[in-house]
Residue frames as a rotation matrix with the C-alpha (Angstrom) as fourth column:
UNK 1
0.243 -0.936 -0.255 -17.33
-0.968 -0.252 0.003 -25.42
-0.067 0.246 -0.967 -3.04
UNK 2
0.664 0.010 -0.748 -15.77
-0.323 0.906 -0.275 -28.75
0.674 0.424 0.605 -4.34
UNK 3
0.921 -0.348 -0.174 -13.67
0.350 0.543 0.764 -31.06
-0.172 -0.764 0.622 -2.24
UNK 4
0.125 -0.917 0.378 -10.42
0.970 0.033 -0.241 -30.20
0.208 0.396 0.894 -4.16
UNK 5
0.075 -0.021 0.997 -11.13
0.157 -0.987 -0.033 -26.52
0.985 0.159 -0.070 -4.08
UNK 6
0.876 0.315 0.365 -11.82
-0.267 -0.313 0.911 -26.54
0.401 -0.896 -0.190 -0.35
UNK 7
0.733 -0.659 -0.165 -8.65
0.608 0.528 0.592 -28.49
-0.303 -0.535 0.789 0.46
UNK 8
-0.104 -0.743 0.661 -6.50
0.841 -0.421 -0.340 -26.10
0.531 0.520 0.669 -1.78
UNK 9
0.275 0.237 0.932 -8.09
-0.114 -0.954 0.277 -23.07
0.955 -0.182 -0.235 -0.06
UNK 10
0.998 0.067 0.011 -7.52
-0.022 0.167 0.986 -24.50
0.065 -0.984 0.168 3.41
UNK 11
0.315 -0.942 0.113 -3.81
0.949 0.316 -0.006 -25.33
-0.030 0.109 0.994 2.38
UNK 12
-0.163 -0.492 0.855 -3.32
0.598 -0.739 -0.311 -21.74
0.785 0.461 0.414 1.29
UNK 13
0.759 0.532 0.376 -4.82
0.013 -0.588 0.809 -20.35
0.651 -0.609 -0.453 4.49
UNK 14
0.922 -0.379 0.080 -1.91
-0.031 0.134 0.991 -21.72
-0.386 -0.916 0.111 6.41
UNK 15
-0.068 -0.938 0.339 0.87
0.728 0.185 0.660 -21.63
-0.682 0.292 0.670 3.75
UNK 16
0.751 0.452 -0.481 0.84
0.135 -0.818 -0.559 -18.18
-0.647 0.354 -0.675 2.26
UNK 17
0.042 -0.763 -0.645 4.17
-0.802 -0.411 0.433 -18.53
-0.596 0.499 -0.629 0.33
UNK 18
0.705 0.309 0.639 4.14
0.174 0.798 -0.577 -20.54
-0.688 0.518 0.509 -2.90
UNK 19
-0.566 -0.817 0.114 6.41
0.246 -0.035 0.969 -21.12
-0.787 0.576 0.221 -5.89
UNK 20
0.595 0.750 -0.288 5.22
-0.074 -0.306 -0.949 -19.28
-0.800 0.587 -0.126 -8.98
UNK 21
-0.448 -0.758 0.474 6.62
0.402 0.303 0.864 -20.49
-0.798 0.578 0.169 -12.30
UNK 22
0.629 0.473 -0.617 6.43
-0.391 -0.494 -0.777 -18.60
-0.672 0.730 -0.126 -15.60
UNK 23
0.290 -0.505 0.813 8.05
0.729 0.666 0.154 -19.32
-0.620 0.548 0.562 -18.93
UNK 24
0.703 -0.108 -0.703 10.24
-0.395 -0.881 -0.260 -17.26
-0.591 0.461 -0.662 -21.24
UNK 25
0.127 -0.663 -0.738 11.93
-0.985 0.002 -0.171 -18.32
0.114 0.749 -0.653 -24.35
UNK 26
0.505 0.246 -0.827 10.89
-0.328 0.941 0.080 -21.96
0.798 0.232 0.556 -23.73
UNK 27
-0.519 -0.737 -0.433 12.58
0.250 0.354 -0.901 -21.90
0.817 -0.576 0.001 -20.37
UNK 28
0.548 0.780 -0.301 10.88
0.593 -0.109 0.797 -21.96
0.589 -0.616 -0.523 -16.95
UNK 29
-0.611 -0.607 0.508 11.47
0.000 -0.642 -0.767 -19.40
0.792 -0.469 0.392 -14.30
UNK 30
0.266 0.700 -0.663 10.41
0.540 0.461 0.704 -19.97
0.799 -0.545 -0.255 -10.83
UNK 31
-0.660 -0.524 0.538 10.27
-0.135 -0.623 -0.771 -17.76
0.739 -0.582 0.340 -7.65
UNK 32
-0.455 0.515 -0.727 8.76
0.876 0.404 -0.262 -17.76
0.158 -0.756 -0.635 -4.23
UNK 33
-0.696 0.325 0.641 5.92
-0.114 -0.930 0.349 -15.35
0.709 0.170 0.684 -3.66
UNK 34
-0.906 0.399 -0.140 3.53
0.141 -0.026 -0.990 -14.34
-0.398 -0.917 -0.033 -0.88
UNK 35
-0.455 0.845 0.280 -0.07
0.696 0.142 0.704 -14.85
0.555 0.515 -0.653 -1.60
UNK 36
-0.960 0.089 0.264 -1.99
-0.201 -0.877 -0.437 -11.59
0.193 -0.473 0.860 -0.64
UNK 37
-0.253 0.919 0.302 -5.57
-0.830 -0.046 -0.555 -12.87
-0.496 -0.392 0.775 -1.09
UNK 38
-0.992 0.119 0.051 -7.32
0.130 0.885 0.448 -16.09
0.008 0.451 -0.892 -2.04
UNK 39
-0.383 0.918 -0.105 -10.86
-0.922 -0.374 0.098 -15.89
0.050 0.134 0.990 -3.42
UNK 40
0.127 0.536 0.835 -13.43
-0.566 0.730 -0.383 -18.74
-0.815 -0.424 0.396 -3.14
UNK 41
0.966 0.203 -0.160 -12.86
-0.237 0.453 -0.859 -19.71
-0.103 0.868 0.486 -6.82
UNK 42
0.417 -0.904 0.100 -9.02
0.711 0.392 0.583 -20.01
-0.566 -0.172 0.806 -6.02
UNK 43
0.617 -0.368 0.696 -8.24
0.281 -0.723 -0.632 -16.69
0.735 0.585 -0.342 -7.79
UNK 44
0.313 -0.652 -0.691 -4.95
0.927 0.050 0.373 -15.70
-0.209 -0.757 0.620 -6.22
UNK 45
0.892 -0.119 0.436 -3.65
0.052 -0.931 -0.360 -12.17
0.449 0.344 -0.825 -5.86
UNK 46
0.202 -0.930 -0.307 0.09
0.962 0.130 0.240 -11.15
-0.183 -0.344 0.921 -5.56
UNK 47
0.938 -0.148 -0.314 2.10
-0.196 -0.973 -0.125 -7.90
-0.287 0.179 -0.941 -5.60
UNK 48
0.304 -0.881 0.362 5.28
0.913 0.378 0.154 -7.43
-0.272 0.283 0.920 -7.44
UNK 49
-0.121 -0.379 -0.917 7.47
-0.075 -0.918 0.389 -4.75
-0.990 0.116 0.083 -8.96
UNK 50
0.848 0.517 -0.116 6.44
-0.118 -0.028 -0.993 -3.83
-0.516 0.856 0.037 -12.56
UNK 51
0.302 -0.836 -0.459 10.12
-0.945 -0.200 -0.258 -3.88
0.124 0.512 -0.850 -13.44
UNK 52
-0.015 -0.314 0.949 10.32
-0.547 0.797 0.255 -7.52
-0.837 -0.515 -0.184 -12.42
UNK 53
-0.857 -0.309 -0.412 11.27
-0.513 0.437 0.739 -10.02
-0.049 0.845 -0.533 -15.22
UNK 54
-0.738 0.612 0.285 8.02
0.456 0.763 -0.458 -12.01
-0.497 -0.208 -0.842 -14.22
UNK 55
0.111 0.757 -0.644 5.82
-0.105 -0.635 -0.765 -9.07
-0.988 0.153 0.009 -15.37
UNK 56
-0.250 -0.295 -0.922 7.41
-0.926 -0.207 0.317 -9.28
-0.284 0.933 -0.222 -18.85
UNK 57
-0.984 -0.112 0.138 7.01
-0.094 0.987 0.132 -13.19
-0.151 0.117 -0.982 -18.74
UNK 58
-0.393 0.917 0.059 3.28
0.496 0.266 -0.826 -12.92
-0.774 -0.296 -0.560 -18.02
UNK 59
0.233 0.536 -0.811 2.68
-0.442 -0.685 -0.579 -10.23
-0.866 0.494 0.077 -20.62
UNK 60
-0.511 -0.392 -0.765 4.37
-0.859 0.225 0.459 -12.44
-0.007 0.892 -0.452 -23.30
UNK 61
-0.424 0.346 -0.837 2.71
-0.160 0.881 0.445 -15.65
0.891 0.323 -0.318 -22.17
UNK 62
-0.097 0.431 0.897 0.17
-0.866 -0.481 0.137 -15.75
0.491 -0.764 0.420 -19.38
UNK 63
0.652 0.312 -0.691 0.35
-0.034 0.923 0.384 -19.43
0.757 -0.226 0.613 -18.45
UNK 64
-0.274 -0.675 0.685 1.55
-0.810 -0.221 -0.543 -19.89
0.518 -0.704 -0.486 -14.97
UNK 65
0.289 0.266 -0.920 1.99
0.293 0.890 0.349 -22.79
0.911 -0.370 0.180 -12.56
UNK 66
0.139 -0.105 0.985 1.76
-0.852 -0.519 0.065 -22.40
0.504 -0.848 -0.161 -8.79
UNK 67
0.174 -0.075 -0.982 3.13
0.236 0.971 -0.032 -25.00
0.956 -0.226 0.187 -6.32
UNK 68
0.127 -0.099 0.987 2.96
-0.865 -0.499 0.061 -25.20
0.486 -0.861 -0.149 -2.62
UNK 69
0.117 -0.118 -0.986 4.23
0.201 0.975 -0.093 -27.77
0.973 -0.187 0.138 -0.18
UNK 70
0.443 -0.026 0.896 4.09
-0.861 -0.292 0.417 -28.35
0.250 -0.956 -0.152 3.62
UNK 71
-0.339 -0.746 -0.573 6.81
-0.489 0.660 -0.570 -30.73
0.804 0.087 -0.588 4.66
UNK 72
-0.882 -0.076 0.465 5.60
-0.467 0.273 -0.841 -31.27
-0.063 -0.959 -0.276 8.15
UNK 73
-0.010 0.938 0.348 2.12
-0.627 0.265 -0.732 -32.39
-0.779 -0.225 0.586 6.81
UNK 74
-0.719 -0.381 0.581 3.20
0.194 0.693 0.694 -34.06
-0.667 0.612 -0.425 3.59
UNK 75
0.353 0.914 0.198 0.65
0.631 -0.076 -0.772 -32.07
-0.691 0.398 -0.603 1.64
UNK 76
-0.756 -0.569 -0.322 1.13
0.169 -0.645 0.745 -30.17
-0.632 0.509 0.584 -1.60
UNK 77
0.490 0.867 -0.090 -0.88
0.274 -0.251 -0.928 -28.33
-0.827 0.431 -0.360 -4.19
UNK 78
-0.788 -0.591 0.175 -0.40
0.390 -0.258 0.884 -27.38
-0.477 0.764 0.434 -7.86
UNK 79
0.398 0.852 -0.341 -2.52
0.233 -0.453 -0.861 -24.80
-0.888 0.263 -0.378 -9.72
UNK 80
-0.726 -0.569 0.386 -2.22
0.592 -0.232 0.772 -24.06
-0.349 0.789 0.505 -13.33
UNK 81
0.438 0.898 -0.036 -3.87
0.790 -0.404 -0.460 -21.16
-0.428 0.173 -0.887 -15.15
UNK 82
0.123 -0.282 0.952 -3.45
0.682 -0.672 -0.287 -17.69
0.721 0.684 0.110 -16.51
UNK 83
-0.092 -0.206 -0.974 -2.08
0.834 -0.550 0.038 -14.53
-0.544 -0.809 0.222 -14.80
UNK 84
0.461 0.212 0.861 -2.83
0.668 -0.722 -0.180 -10.96
0.584 0.659 -0.475 -15.52
UNK 85
-0.620 -0.694 -0.366 -0.93
0.784 -0.530 -0.323 -7.74
0.031 -0.487 0.873 -14.56
UNK 86
0.545 0.758 0.360 -2.66
0.704 -0.646 0.294 -4.73
0.455 0.093 -0.885 -13.18
UNK 87
-0.577 -0.813 -0.075 -1.30
0.762 -0.503 -0.408 -1.31
0.294 -0.293 0.910 -12.44
UNK 88
-0.088 0.676 0.732 -4.55
0.096 -0.726 0.681 0.75
0.992 0.130 -0.001 -11.95
UNK 89
-0.691 -0.195 0.696 -5.25
-0.554 -0.474 -0.684 2.40
0.463 -0.859 0.220 -8.61
UNK 90
0.291 0.945 0.153 -8.48
-0.897 0.213 0.387 0.55
0.333 -0.250 0.909 -8.05
UNK 91
0.656 -0.119 -0.745 -6.73
0.047 0.992 -0.117 -2.86
0.753 0.041 0.656 -8.14
UNK 92
-0.411 -0.912 -0.001 -3.89
0.171 -0.076 -0.982 -1.53
0.895 -0.404 0.187 -6.05
UNK 93
-0.441 0.357 0.824 -6.32
-0.837 -0.495 -0.234 -0.33
0.324 -0.792 0.517 -3.32
UNK 94
0.658 0.693 -0.293 -8.03
-0.593 0.718 0.364 -3.71
0.463 -0.066 0.884 -3.37
UNK 95
0.561 -0.509 -0.653 -4.82
0.469 0.845 -0.257 -5.64
0.682 -0.162 0.713 -2.53
UNK 96
-0.182 -0.851 0.492 -2.74
-0.100 -0.482 -0.871 -3.02
0.978 -0.208 0.002 -0.58
UNK 97
0.907 0.206 -0.368 -1.92
0.372 0.019 0.928 -3.39
0.198 -0.978 -0.060 3.14
UNK 98
0.826 -0.524 0.208 0.73
-0.559 -0.811 0.176 -1.54
0.076 -0.261 -0.962 5.09
UNK 99
0.602 -0.591 0.537 2.95
0.061 0.705 0.707 -4.67
-0.796 -0.393 0.460 5.33
UNK 100
0.577 -0.283 0.766 3.88
0.816 0.237 -0.527 -3.90
-0.032 0.929 0.368 1.69
UNK 101
0.996 -0.064 -0.067 5.17
-0.061 -0.997 0.038 -0.37
-0.069 -0.034 -0.997 2.44
UNK 102
0.349 -0.936 -0.051 8.86
-0.234 -0.140 0.962 -1.35
-0.907 -0.324 -0.268 3.00
UNK 103
-0.278 -0.444 0.852 9.06
0.642 0.574 0.509 -2.81
-0.715 0.688 0.125 -0.53
UNK 104
0.149 0.336 0.930 7.52
0.918 -0.396 -0.004 0.19
0.367 0.855 -0.368 -2.28
UNK 105
-0.752 -0.634 -0.180 9.16
0.651 -0.673 -0.351 3.56
0.101 -0.381 0.919 -1.58
UNK 106
-0.903 0.380 0.201 6.11
-0.326 -0.911 0.254 5.49
0.280 0.164 0.946 -2.52
UNK 107
-0.568 0.693 0.444 3.60
-0.269 0.354 -0.896 3.18
-0.778 -0.628 -0.015 -0.87
UNK 108
0.144 0.784 0.604 0.47
0.493 0.472 -0.730 2.52
-0.858 0.403 -0.318 -2.88
UNK 109
0.859 0.215 -0.465 1.56
-0.190 -0.709 -0.679 5.32
-0.476 0.671 -0.568 -5.24
UNK 110
-0.171 -0.984 0.046 4.75
-0.311 0.099 0.945 3.74
-0.935 0.147 -0.323 -6.20
UNK 111
0.334 0.378 -0.863 4.87
-0.917 -0.081 -0.390 3.60
-0.218 0.922 0.320 -10.02
UNK 112
-0.607 -0.577 -0.546 6.70
-0.683 0.730 -0.013 0.22
0.406 0.365 -0.838 -9.79
UNK 113
-0.560 0.483 0.673 3.81
-0.447 0.508 -0.736 -1.40
-0.697 -0.713 -0.069 -7.84
UNK 114
-0.520 0.462 -0.718 2.04
-0.695 0.259 0.670 -4.05
0.496 0.848 0.187 -9.90
UNK 115
-0.122 0.553 0.824 -0.65
-0.782 0.457 -0.423 -6.48
-0.611 -0.696 0.377 -8.94
UNK 116
-0.842 -0.143 -0.520 -0.89
-0.449 0.720 0.529 -10.05
0.298 0.679 -0.671 -10.27
UNK 117
0.120 0.921 0.371 -4.24
-0.887 0.267 -0.376 -11.86
-0.445 -0.284 0.849 -10.60
UNK 118
-0.919 -0.374 -0.124 -4.00
-0.392 0.834 0.389 -15.60
-0.042 0.406 -0.913 -11.04
UNK 119
0.158 0.984 -0.081 -7.02
-0.962 0.135 -0.239 -17.28
-0.224 0.115 0.968 -12.55
UNK 120
-0.637 -0.479 0.604 -6.71
-0.411 0.874 0.259 -21.12
-0.652 -0.084 -0.754 -12.04
UNK 121
-0.090 0.542 -0.836 -7.82
-0.950 0.206 0.236 -23.61
0.300 0.815 0.496 -14.65
UNK 122
0.420 0.095 -0.902 -6.85
0.065 0.989 0.135 -26.82
0.905 -0.116 0.409 -12.81
UNK 123
0.179 -0.339 0.924 -6.25
-0.950 -0.304 0.072 -27.51
0.257 -0.890 -0.376 -9.18
UNK 124
0.215 -0.250 -0.944 -4.34
0.067 0.968 -0.241 -30.50
0.974 -0.011 0.225 -7.66
UNK 125
0.334 -0.127 0.934 -4.14
-0.915 -0.282 0.289 -31.56
0.227 -0.951 -0.210 -4.06
UNK 126
0.236 -0.278 -0.931 -2.06
0.046 0.960 -0.275 -34.40
0.971 0.022 0.240 -2.63
UNK 127
0.355 -0.142 0.924 -1.76
-0.935 -0.071 0.349 -35.68
0.016 -0.987 -0.158 0.89
UNK 128
-0.198 -0.586 -0.785 0.73
-0.591 0.711 -0.381 -38.46
0.782 0.389 -0.488 1.00
UNK 129
-0.823 -0.073 0.564 -0.38
-0.547 0.369 -0.751 -39.49
-0.153 -0.927 -0.344 4.50
UNK 130
0.261 0.963 0.063 -3.59
-0.848 0.261 -0.461 -40.83
-0.461 0.067 0.885 2.90
UNK 131
0.029 -0.280 0.960 -1.55
0.029 0.960 0.279 -43.50
-0.999 0.020 0.036 1.18
UNK 132
0.757 0.303 0.579 -1.85
0.593 0.052 -0.803 -42.10
-0.274 0.952 -0.140 -2.38
UNK 133
-0.356 -0.918 -0.175 1.09
0.634 -0.375 0.676 -40.80
-0.686 0.130 0.715 -4.39
UNK 134
-0.606 0.180 0.775 -1.32
0.717 -0.296 0.630 -39.32
0.343 0.938 0.051 -6.95
UNK 135
-0.954 0.226 -0.197 -3.11
-0.104 -0.866 -0.489 -36.00
-0.281 -0.446 0.850 -6.45
UNK 136
0.062 0.987 0.146 -6.87
0.791 0.041 -0.611 -35.30
-0.609 0.154 -0.778 -6.51
UNK 137
-0.939 -0.317 0.129 -7.53
0.321 -0.685 0.654 -33.11
-0.119 0.656 0.745 -9.55
UNK 138
0.186 0.982 -0.017 -10.30
0.729 -0.150 -0.668 -30.78
-0.659 0.112 -0.744 -10.65
UNK 139
-0.609 -0.225 0.761 -10.72
0.728 -0.539 0.423 -28.68
0.315 0.811 0.492 -13.66
UNK 140
-0.423 0.328 -0.845 -11.94
0.523 -0.673 -0.523 -25.18
-0.740 -0.663 0.113 -12.61
């Protein structure tokens, strides 16, 4: 695993909430989401409601930007890439945990449960305490 990938993965291990930005009609739309899983290649998994506007945004244009920041450590990340929407049971089983139950009335069988898979193309990591204002970058 590369240095930037390792730093981003370590960052995400302790900061599971990130801002996820999509675009619709040439306008950005951003929201805070909880990362459910992080794979070694920095593929990120989220859950959402199929009826959420972000699902429509992703289906129309899959480019997504994810940003995370830790104020107490002065570190931040930015990932850009593509997102996919899944509603099949196999993917739901892969991501499901009981902490999600209060948000989906029918649990894993809720027809409004959707899974988002984010596939990164570029990773950026910045630690201002090192003296640099510019992030380390890596194409993935």
